[in-house]
C-alpha angles and dihedrals in degrees: 000000000000091000102041147307113321117216098183138007122192119183125190104190096182089062097032090237132137130186117204122190114196123202091233127039092222089061090051091049091050092048091049092052093044095049099038112120093359120141133224124232089272090055092252110153114234116234105210120182144141115278125224121249113277109253093202106121092216091054091046090051091050091050091049091049091048089052091050091048091050091049092049091049091050092048093047089051086057091049094254120134126196093193111131115240130187117252126191116209119217113267092247093055115095111175094195094051118089116241114252116263122245090258091052091050092051091047093049091047093051094044094051 
């Protein structure tokens, strides 16, 4: 596009409506300003405005997945991985057991 990278374009000819999703908000803002109050060849005035979020669950899931993918790519570019790995704690480590108090440690050290 002349104003920035377009991620999605949805046209509804029967209603003379188009929805454009830009990759970057700044491109969408620029396009809105550039196209506001412009006319078509037939002197029809363009009505440019922000759309509401799509309530379609499939579209919302796709948007969420795209956000996660973007985050993962950014983290991987920084050398960070979110891949789960197995970790084996040492035998003496018990995460649900409270650590001994200072008094208990002194007592155990003097008894041993």
